C-alpha positions in Angstrom: 0.0 0.0 0.0 0.9 3.6 -0.4 2.8 5.4 2.3 0.8 7.4 4.8 -0.1 10.9 3.6 -0.7 13.8 6.0 -2.6 16.9 5.1 -1.8 20.4 6.1 -4.2 22.2 8.4 -7.8 21.8 7.2 -10.9 24.1 7.4 -14.0 22.2 8.4 -15.4 22.4 4.9 -12.2 20.6 3.6 -12.6 17.5 5.9 -13.8 14.5 3.8 -17.1 12.9 4.9 -15.6 9.4 5.3 -13.1 10.4 8.0 -12.8 9.1 11.5 -12.8 12.3 13.6 -10.8 12.4 16.8 -10.3 15.4 19.1 -7.5 15.7 21.5 -7.1 17.7 24.7 -5.0 17.4 27.9 -7.7 15.0 29.1 -7.2 12.6 26.2 -8.5 11.5 22.8 -12.2 11.4 22.0 -13.1 8.8 21.0 -10.4 6.9 22.7 -10.8 3.9 20.5 -12.1 3.2 17.0 -12.6 0.1 14.9 -11.5 -0.6 11.3 -11.3 -3.6 9.0 -7.9 -5.1 8.2 -6.3 -3.6 5.1 -8.9 -0.8 4.9 -8.0 2.6 3.7 -8.4 5.0 6.7 -8.6 8.8 6.9 -8.1 10.1 10.4 -8.9 13.8 11.1 -7.2 14.9 14.4 -8.4 18.2 16.0 -6.6 19.9 18.9 -9.3 21.5 21.0 -7.3 23.1 23.8 -4.4 25.4 24.2 -1.7 22.7 23.6 -0.1 21.2 20.6 -0.4 17.4 20.2 1.1 14.6 18.1 -1.1 11.5 17.4 1.1 8.4 16.8 1.1 4.7 17.3 3.3 2.6 19.6 3.6 -0.3 17.2 6.7 -0.1 15.0 4.7 -1.3 11.9 2.7 2.0 12.2 5.6 4.3 13.1 5.2 6.4 9.8 1.7 7.4 10.9 2.0 10.6 12.9 -0.2 13.7 13.0 0.8 17.0 14.6 -1.9 19.5 15.5 -1.7 23.0 17.0 -4.4 24.5 19.2 -7.8 24.7 17.5 -6.4 23.1 14.3 -7.3 20.0 12.3 -5.0 17.8 10.3 -5.7 14.5 8.6 -3.7 11.5 7.6 -4.6 8.7 5.1 -3.1 5.2 5.6 -4.1 1.5 5.4 -5.0 -0.5 8.4 -2.6 -3.4 9.2 -3.5 -6.8 7.7 -3.1 -8.4 11.1 -6.2 -8.1 13.3 -5.6 -6.9 16.8 -5.4 -3.8 19.0 -3.0 -1.1 18.1 -2.4 1.5 20.9 -1.9 5.2 20.1 -0.8 8.1 22.2 0.4 11.7 22.1 4.0 11.9 21.2 4.8 15.0 23.2 6.7 14.4 26.4 4.4 14.1 29.4 1.1 13.9 27.5 0.8 10.2 27.6 1.1 10.1 31.4 -1.8 12.5 31.7 -4.0 10.2 29.7 -3.6 11.0 26.0 -3.8 7.4 24.9 -6.2 5.2 22.9 -6.5 2.2 20.6 -7.3 1.3 17.1 -9.1 -2.1 16.9 -8.5 -4.0 13.6 -11.0 -6.7 12.7 
């Protein structure tokens, strides 16, 4: 499959309808989990809704190229393919200290 592709910052009208929308604050990601099918093309739109910058990324090395940085009150999207192996893939905020305050979640691949 193609390499992950991240967008620049998007206006609300530019966000595709088929995205999985996730917001992030100091309290965590909402939703904190989402489900996809193995090998499925995924578009995640990540929106920072507080005064902090955040970086959405996965712990799993097979997904290390997937990372989305967002500034306060901004939305950015990334397109990638779900792993072919079913399971749970944990994600977190890659900024030091943000994971310990609860910025974690999981992608469930069926």
